[in-house]
Chimera marker file (.cmm) of the C-alpha trace (Angstrom):
<marker_set name="trace">
<marker id="1" x="135.596" y="76.756" z="85.705" r="1" g="1" b="0" radius="0.5"/>
<marker id="2" x="133.409" y="74.020" z="86.370" r="1" g="1" b="0" radius="0.5"/>
<marker id="3" x="129.504" y="74.480" z="86.790" r="1" g="1" b="0" radius="0.5"/>
<marker id="4" x="129.752" y="74.012" z="90.609" r="1" g="1" b="0" radius="0.5"/>
<marker id="5" x="132.691" y="76.675" z="91.165" r="1" g="1" b="0" radius="0.5"/>
<marker id="6" x="130.433" y="79.212" z="88.494" r="1" g="1" b="0" radius="0.5"/>
<marker id="7" x="127.331" y="78.788" z="91.396" r="1" g="1" b="0" radius="0.5"/>
<marker id="8" x="129.967" y="79.004" z="94.310" r="1" g="1" b="0" radius="0.5"/>
<marker id="9" x="131.373" y="82.325" z="93.253" r="1" g="1" b="0" radius="0.5"/>
<marker id="10" x="128.800" y="84.147" z="91.575" r="1" g="1" b="0" radius="0.5"/>
<marker id="11" x="127.356" y="86.545" z="94.069" r="1" g="1" b="0" radius="0.5"/>
<marker id="12" x="125.587" y="88.742" z="91.463" r="1" g="1" b="0" radius="0.5"/>
<marker id="13" x="123.462" y="85.440" z="90.279" r="1" g="1" b="0" radius="0.5"/>
<marker id="14" x="122.887" y="85.046" z="94.169" r="1" g="1" b="0" radius="0.5"/>
<marker id="15" x="121.599" y="88.215" z="94.996" r="1" g="1" b="0" radius="0.5"/>
<marker id="16" x="119.310" y="88.271" z="91.727" r="1" g="1" b="0" radius="0.5"/>
<marker id="17" x="117.759" y="85.280" z="92.819" r="1" g="1" b="0" radius="0.5"/>
<marker id="18" x="117.494" y="86.446" z="96.520" r="1" g="1" b="0" radius="0.5"/>
<marker id="19" x="115.477" y="89.444" z="94.968" r="1" g="1" b="0" radius="0.5"/>
<marker id="20" x="113.771" y="87.319" z="92.425" r="1" g="1" b="0" radius="0.5"/>
<marker id="21" x="112.446" y="85.029" z="95.537" r="1" g="1" b="0" radius="0.5"/>
<marker id="22" x="110.813" y="88.265" z="97.145" r="1" g="1" b="0" radius="0.5"/>
<marker id="23" x="108.404" y="88.693" z="93.972" r="1" g="1" b="0" radius="0.5"/>
<marker id="24" x="108.253" y="85.294" z="92.534" r="1" g="1" b="0" radius="0.5"/>
<marker id="25" x="108.752" y="81.633" z="92.701" r="1" g="1" b="0" radius="0.5"/>
<marker id="26" x="112.208" y="80.221" z="91.824" r="1" g="1" b="0" radius="0.5"/>
<marker id="27" x="112.600" y="77.074" z="89.774" r="1" g="1" b="0" radius="0.5"/>
<marker id="28" x="113.664" y="73.870" z="91.617" r="1" g="1" b="0" radius="0.5"/>
<marker id="29" x="117.351" y="74.559" z="89.705" r="1" g="1" b="0" radius="0.5"/>
<marker id="30" x="117.559" y="78.344" z="91.003" r="1" g="1" b="0" radius="0.5"/>
<marker id="31" x="116.325" y="77.114" z="94.520" r="1" g="1" b="0" radius="0.5"/>
<marker id="32" x="119.260" y="74.433" z="94.677" r="1" g="1" b="0" radius="0.5"/>
<marker id="33" x="121.884" y="77.020" z="93.216" r="1" g="1" b="0" radius="0.5"/>
<marker id="34" x="120.825" y="79.678" z="95.600" r="1" g="1" b="0" radius="0.5"/>
<marker id="35" x="121.149" y="77.242" z="98.590" r="1" g="1" b="0" radius="0.5"/>
<marker id="36" x="124.713" y="76.090" z="97.546" r="1" g="1" b="0" radius="0.5"/>
<marker id="37" x="125.675" y="79.773" z="97.034" r="1" g="1" b="0" radius="0.5"/>
<marker id="38" x="124.471" y="80.740" z="100.220" r="1" g="1" b="0" radius="0.5"/>
<marker id="39" x="126.017" y="77.876" z="102.235" r="1" g="1" b="0" radius="0.5"/>
<marker id="40" x="129.411" y="79.085" z="101.489" r="1" g="1" b="0" radius="0.5"/>
<marker id="41" x="128.881" y="82.706" z="101.119" r="1" g="1" b="0" radius="0.5"/>
<marker id="42" x="128.520" y="84.848" z="104.270" r="1" g="1" b="0" radius="0.5"/>
<marker id="43" x="127.987" y="88.077" z="102.470" r="1" g="1" b="0" radius="0.5"/>
<marker id="44" x="125.025" y="86.767" z="100.678" r="1" g="1" b="0" radius="0.5"/>
<marker id="45" x="123.376" y="85.493" z="103.643" r="1" g="1" b="0" radius="0.5"/>
<marker id="46" x="123.638" y="88.829" z="105.020" r="1" g="1" b="0" radius="0.5"/>
<marker id="47" x="122.294" y="90.321" z="102.240" r="1" g="1" b="0" radius="0.5"/>
<marker id="48" x="119.410" y="88.004" z="102.377" r="1" g="1" b="0" radius="0.5"/>
<marker id="49" x="118.579" y="88.940" z="105.711" r="1" g="1" b="0" radius="0.5"/>
<marker id="50" x="118.766" y="92.464" z="104.835" r="1" g="1" b="0" radius="0.5"/>
<marker id="51" x="116.515" y="92.303" z="101.652" r="1" g="1" b="0" radius="0.5"/>
<marker id="52" x="114.045" y="90.343" z="103.802" r="1" g="1" b="0" radius="0.5"/>
<marker id="53" x="113.988" y="93.399" z="106.445" r="1" g="1" b="0" radius="0.5"/>
<marker id="54" x="113.589" y="96.016" z="103.642" r="1" g="1" b="0" radius="0.5"/>
<marker id="55" x="110.981" y="94.065" z="102.204" r="1" g="1" b="0" radius="0.5"/>
<marker id="56" x="109.180" y="93.641" z="105.330" r="1" g="1" b="0" radius="0.5"/>
<marker id="57" x="109.493" y="97.325" z="105.972" r="1" g="1" b="0" radius="0.5"/>
<marker id="58" x="108.289" y="98.296" z="102.659" r="1" g="1" b="0" radius="0.5"/>
<marker id="59" x="105.102" y="96.070" z="103.030" r="1" g="1" b="0" radius="0.5"/>
<marker id="60" x="104.477" y="97.533" z="106.409" r="1" g="1" b="0" radius="0.5"/>
<marker id="61" x="104.788" y="101.178" z="104.716" r="1" g="1" b="0" radius="0.5"/>
<marker id="62" x="102.408" y="100.157" z="102.087" r="1" g="1" b="0" radius="0.5"/>
<marker id="63" x="100.022" y="98.562" z="104.437" r="1" g="1" b="0" radius="0.5"/>
<marker id="64" x="100.063" y="101.728" z="106.381" r="1" g="1" b="0" radius="0.5"/>
<marker id="65" x="99.313" y="103.959" z="103.342" r="1" g="1" b="0" radius="0.5"/>
<marker id="66" x="96.232" y="102.138" z="102.502" r="1" g="1" b="0" radius="0.5"/>
<marker id="67" x="94.698" y="102.959" z="106.175" r="1" g="1" b="0" radius="0.5"/>
<marker id="68" x="92.279" y="106.260" z="105.651" r="1" g="1" b="0" radius="0.5"/>
<marker id="69" x="94.139" y="109.358" z="106.439" r="1" g="1" b="0" radius="0.5"/>
<marker id="70" x="97.500" y="108.021" z="105.323" r="1" g="1" b="0" radius="0.5"/>
<marker id="71" x="98.391" y="108.701" z="101.611" r="1" g="1" b="0" radius="0.5"/>
<marker id="72" x="101.812" y="108.646" z="99.470" r="1" g="1" b="0" radius="0.5"/>
<marker id="73" x="102.454" y="111.109" z="97.250" r="1" g="1" b="0" radius="0.5"/>
<marker id="74" x="101.547" y="110.171" z="93.702" r="1" g="1" b="0" radius="0.5"/>
<marker id="75" x="104.845" y="111.606" z="92.329" r="1" g="1" b="0" radius="0.5"/>
<marker id="76" x="106.811" y="109.489" z="94.849" r="1" g="1" b="0" radius="0.5"/>
<marker id="77" x="104.911" y="106.418" z="93.955" r="1" g="1" b="0" radius="0.5"/>
<marker id="78" x="105.515" y="107.122" z="90.171" r="1" g="1" b="0" radius="0.5"/>
<marker id="79" x="109.128" y="107.827" z="91.011" r="1" g="1" b="0" radius="0.5"/>
<marker id="80" x="109.658" y="104.554" z="92.862" r="1" g="1" b="0" radius="0.5"/>
<marker id="81" x="107.642" y="102.289" z="90.273" r="1" g="1" b="0" radius="0.5"/>
<marker id="82" x="110.027" y="103.725" z="87.652" r="1" g="1" b="0" radius="0.5"/>
<marker id="83" x="113.173" y="102.940" z="89.698" r="1" g="1" b="0" radius="0.5"/>
<marker id="84" x="112.042" y="99.221" z="90.496" r="1" g="1" b="0" radius="0.5"/>
<marker id="85" x="111.507" y="98.742" z="86.751" r="1" g="1" b="0" radius="0.5"/>
<marker id="86" x="114.617" y="100.221" z="86.013" r="1" g="1" b="0" radius="0.5"/>
<marker id="87" x="116.443" y="97.832" z="88.171" r="1" g="1" b="0" radius="0.5"/>
<marker id="88" x="114.508" y="94.737" z="87.034" r="1" g="1" b="0" radius="0.5"/>
<marker id="89" x="115.385" y="95.683" z="83.379" r="1" g="1" b="0" radius="0.5"/>
<marker id="90" x="119.075" y="95.660" z="84.188" r="1" g="1" b="0" radius="0.5"/>
<link id1="1" id2="2" r="1" g="1" b="0" radius="0.2"/>
<link id1="2" id2="3" r="1" g="1" b="0" radius="0.2"/>
<link id1="3" id2="4" r="1" g="1" b="0" radius="0.2"/>
<link id1="4" id2="5" r="1" g="1" b="0" radius="0.2"/>
<link id1="5" id2="6" r="1" g="1" b="0" radius="0.2"/>
<link id1="6" id2="7" r="1" g="1" b="0" radius="0.2"/>
<link id1="7" id2="8" r="1" g="1" b="0" radius="0.2"/>
<link id1="8" id2="9" r="1" g="1" b="0" radius="0.2"/>
<link id1="9" id2="10" r="1" g="1" b="0" radius="0.2"/>
<link id1="10" id2="11" r="1" g="1" b="0" radius="0.2"/>
<link id1="11" id2="12" r="1" g="1" b="0" radius="0.2"/>
<link id1="12" id2="13" r="1" g="1" b="0" radius="0.2"/>
<link id1="13" id2="14" r="1" g="1" b="0" radius="0.2"/>
<link id1="14" id2="15" r="1" g="1" b="0" radius="0.2"/>
<link id1="15" id2="16" r="1" g="1" b="0" radius="0.2"/>
<link id1="16" id2="17" r="1" g="1" b="0" radius="0.2"/>
<link id1="17" id2="18" r="1" g="1" b="0" radius="0.2"/>
<link id1="18" id2="19" r="1" g="1" b="0" radius="0.2"/>
<link id1="19" id2="20" r="1" g="1" b="0" radius="0.2"/>
<link id1="20" id2="21" r="1" g="1" b="0" radius="0.2"/>
<link id1="21" id2="22" r="1" g="1" b="0" radius="0.2"/>
<link id1="22" id2="23" r="1" g="1" b="0" radius="0.2"/>
<link id1="23" id2="24" r="1" g="1" b="0" radius="0.2"/>
<link id1="24" id2="25" r="1" g="1" b="0" radius="0.2"/>
<link id1="25" id2="26" r="1" g="1" b="0" radius="0.2"/>
<link id1="26" id2="27" r="1" g="1" b="0" radius="0.2"/>
<link id1="27" id2="28" r="1" g="1" b="0" radius="0.2"/>
<link id1="28" id2="29" r="1" g="1" b="0" radius="0.2"/>
<link id1="29" id2="30" r="1" g="1" b="0" radius="0.2"/>
<link id1="30" id2="31" r="1" g="1" b="0" radius="0.2"/>
<link id1="31" id2="32" r="1" g="1" b="0" radius="0.2"/>
<link id1="32" id2="33" r="1" g="1" b="0" radius="0.2"/>
<link id1="33" id2="34" r="1" g="1" b="0" radius="0.2"/>
<link id1="34" id2="35" r="1" g="1" b="0" radius="0.2"/>
<link id1="35" id2="36" r="1" g="1" b="0" radius="0.2"/>
<link id1="36" id2="37" r="1" g="1" b="0" radius="0.2"/>
<link id1="37" id2="38" r="1" g="1" b="0" radius="0.2"/>
<link id1="38" id2="39" r="1" g="1" b="0" radius="0.2"/>
<link id1="39" id2="40" r="1" g="1" b="0" radius="0.2"/>
<link id1="40" id2="41" r="1" g="1" b="0" radius="0.2"/>
<link id1="41" id2="42" r="1" g="1" b="0" radius="0.2"/>
<link id1="42" id2="43" r="1" g="1" b="0" radius="0.2"/>
<link id1="43" id2="44" r="1" g="1" b="0" radius="0.2"/>
<link id1="44" id2="45" r="1" g="1" b="0" radius="0.2"/>
<link id1="45" id2="46" r="1" g="1" b="0" radius="0.2"/>
<link id1="46" id2="47" r="1" g="1" b="0" radius="0.2"/>
<link id1="47" id2="48" r="1" g="1" b="0" radius="0.2"/>
<link id1="48" id2="49" r="1" g="1" b="0" radius="0.2"/>
<link id1="49" id2="50" r="1" g="1" b="0" radius="0.2"/>
<link id1="50" id2="51" r="1" g="1" b="0" radius="0.2"/>
<link id1="51" id2="52" r="1" g="1" b="0" radius="0.2"/>
<link id1="52" id2="53" r="1" g="1" b="0" radius="0.2"/>
<link id1="53" id2="54" r="1" g="1" b="0" radius="0.2"/>
<link id1="54" id2="55" r="1" g="1" b="0" radius="0.2"/>
<link id1="55" id2="56" r="1" g="1" b="0" radius="0.2"/>
<link id1="56" id2="57" r="1" g="1" b="0" radius="0.2"/>
<link id1="57" id2="58" r="1" g="1" b="0" radius="0.2"/>
<link id1="58" id2="59" r="1" g="1" b="0" radius="0.2"/>
<link id1="59" id2="60" r="1" g="1" b="0" radius="0.2"/>
<link id1="60" id2="61" r="1" g="1" b="0" radius="0.2"/>
<link id1="61" id2="62" r="1" g="1" b="0" radius="0.2"/>
<link id1="62" id2="63" r="1" g="1" b="0" radius="0.2"/>
<link id1="63" id2="64" r="1" g="1" b="0" radius="0.2"/>
<link id1="64" id2="65" r="1" g="1" b="0" radius="0.2"/>
<link id1="65" id2="66" r="1" g="1" b="0" radius="0.2"/>
<link id1="66" id2="67" r="1" g="1" b="0" radius="0.2"/>
<link id1="67" id2="68" r="1" g="1" b="0" radius="0.2"/>
<link id1="68" id2="69" r="1" g="1" b="0" radius="0.2"/>
<link id1="69" id2="70" r="1" g="1" b="0" radius="0.2"/>
<link id1="70" id2="71" r="1" g="1" b="0" radius="0.2"/>
<link id1="71" id2="72" r="1" g="1" b="0" radius="0.2"/>
<link id1="72" id2="73" r="1" g="1" b="0" radius="0.2"/>
<link id1="73" id2="74" r="1" g="1" b="0" radius="0.2"/>
<link id1="74" id2="75" r="1" g="1" b="0" radius="0.2"/>
<link id1="75" id2="76" r="1" g="1" b="0" radius="0.2"/>
<link id1="76" id2="77" r="1" g="1" b="0" radius="0.2"/>
<link id1="77" id2="78" r="1" g="1" b="0" radius="0.2"/>
<link id1="78" id2="79" r="1" g="1" b="0" radius="0.2"/>
<link id1="79" id2="80" r="1" g="1" b="0" radius="0.2"/>
<link id1="80" id2="81" r="1" g="1" b="0" radius="0.2"/>
<link id1="81" id2="82" r="1" g="1" b="0" radius="0.2"/>
<link id1="82" id2="83" r="1" g="1" b="0" radius="0.2"/>
<link id1="83" id2="84" r="1" g="1" b="0" radius="0.2"/>
<link id1="84" id2="85" r="1" g="1" b="0" radius="0.2"/>
<link id1="85" id2="86" r="1" g="1" b="0" radius="0.2"/>
<link id1="86" id2="87" r="1" g="1" b="0" radius="0.2"/>
<link id1="87" id2="88" r="1" g="1" b="0" radius="0.2"/>
<link id1="88" id2="89" r="1" g="1" b="0" radius="0.2"/>
<link id1="89" id2="90" r="1" g="1" b="0" radius="0.2"/>
</marker_set>
């Protein structure tokens, strides 16, 4: 399979790059690969939109949690952190 076909048909890599972009910078190569994939994959374009919306909602949640009188349960925060780390280590 050619390198270009690997980029075009690799949704798993594309979703990884979409999620990575939310937390850090992509390399130039990764940006190009993601753009090529998104150009031809409507499913990953939808995933990108949904991911962005979820990230915005989480940011709003944590922003409101820093306001006086609003607190997140420590157990919930710890569980959430563990789940995030598990997903990142896959």
